[in-house]
N, C-alpha and C positions, 0 to 999 in steps of 0.2 A: 935273460930277464933283467928287465929293470928293476933294482931294489930301491931307487930313489924318486919320491914323488915330491912335487911341488904345487902347492894350490892354496886357494882360499878357503877357510874354515866355515863349517857349519857347526855350531856348537849346540848338543843337546845335553839332558841331565842324566840322573840315575835311573835305574830300573825300568829301562824302556823295554816292553815286551814286544814280539814280534808281531802282535795284533795291532800294535800303534805303528810299525814300520809299514806293514801291509794289512789294512782291515780285512776281516774275514769274508765279507761279500765279495772282495775283489780277487780272491787267490785262484779263481777258476776262468778268470778274464786272461786274454792274451797280454804278454808282456808290455807292449806298447801301450797297452791302457794301464795297466797296474803303475808303469813307472810316472805316470802323470799325477799319481795320488800317494807316492811315498812319504812317509812321515807327515802328511798334511794335518792329521789332527794335532800334532805338536807344533808344527809352524807352517802355516798355509802357503808362505812364501817358498819353502823350499823346493816342492816339485816344478814351480813355475819359473825359478831363479838360479836352481843349480845349473852348473857348466861343467863340460867334461874338464877332468883334472882337479876339481875341488875335493876337498877332504873332510870327512865327518868325524868330529871330535865328541865323544861321549864319556859319562860318567861311569859309575859302577854298575856291573851287571846288565851291560847292553844286550839286548837280543834274548830276554829270559822268555819264559813260557814255552810255547810250542816248539818243536824242532824243524819248523816249516823251512826247507832251503830256499823257499820262494821269497823270503824276506832279504836273503843275502843277494839272489839274482837281481831283484828288485832295486836294490840300492846301486849293484854295478851297472844295471841298465841306464840309470840317470847320468852315468858318466862319472859318479865319484871314483877317484883313484885309489883310495885307502880310507879304511877307518880305524882310528886310534882311540881306544877307550881306556878309562881306568882300569877296567877288566870286564870280561865278557861271561855271558852265559857259555859253559862248555860247549854245549850242542852248537850255539850259533858260530862260536870260533871254529870249531871243526867244520862246519858247513862253509864257512868262508874259503878253506884251503881246498876242501872237495870240489867246489865249482870253480877254482883258480882266481879268487878275489883277495888281495892282501889286506890283513888285519894285524894290528900291533897293539901291546899293552903297555901304557905308560902312566904308573901312578902319578898322581898328582897334576896331570895334564889339564884338567879342567879349573885349576888354580891360576893358571897365567895364560891361558888362550882365550880369546874373545871370537865371537861373530866377526867374520871379515879379516882376521889376521892372516898373513900368508906364512906357510910354513914350508921348509924342505925337510923331509922325512926320509931316513935312510933306514929300511927295516933289516938291512944285514949288519950295519954297525951298531943300530940302537940309537943314533944321534936324531935330534929334532933341533932344528934352529928356527926362531921366529925372525923372518926377513926384515922387519922395520927395524928392529934394532939390535940383531945379532945374538940376542939371548938365547942359550941352549938349555935344552932337557933332555933327560935320559929316557930311554924305554928298554924293554927287554928285546933284544935282538931275536928276530924270527929264525927259528932253528932251521938249520941247512936242509934237513929233509922236507920241511914245508916250504921251503924256498924254491926246492926241486920240484915240488908239487905245483907251485904257481908257475914255474918256468913251463912246464908241461901242459899248463892249462886246466889242472885240476886232476883228482883222483882218478877218473876213468882214463884220462889222455894218458896219465903217469902208468896205468896199468897197460895200455897199448903199447908203450914205449917198452916196458918190461917184456910183454910178449915179443915185440919185434927182436929185442936183444936175444931173448931165449932161443928163437927161431933161428937167428943168425949163428948162433953157437952150435945148435943142433946141425944145421947145414954146413958148418965148417968141420965138424967131427968126422 
């Protein structure tokens, strides 16, 4: 699994609830429709201009309020490669890994990154490099178990992987 992501930054602020990531009336729509409206209440350009590989950077408590996994799935559907935030709502953070989407915490990230900056982020080592000037920042490396979950494609896929291993052991006995 790739642990390094390089892309253009879309910067958002603090205390962004899942309802501003995906508005309530959209949650029952197909993902192809939902992704056309992700974060549009905060930045109408985002769903129109986001490109595969871009990075979403946010402030404190990103993804607060409801525990809807659709918010994470919708961000992933836009092509965003990874979300880096000062910190996350615990439920949102957990949902990222459960659906196989990379997320990392980097206190202070919003102080030195701006919309359009290009970053290289390594979630295994915890290194962030702003490519325009080589300046680096640190983030908490993603725990190996969570990286394993990402590599499997999420929690359900990881469970399927464990089931196959157990069946293999049982058949070898």
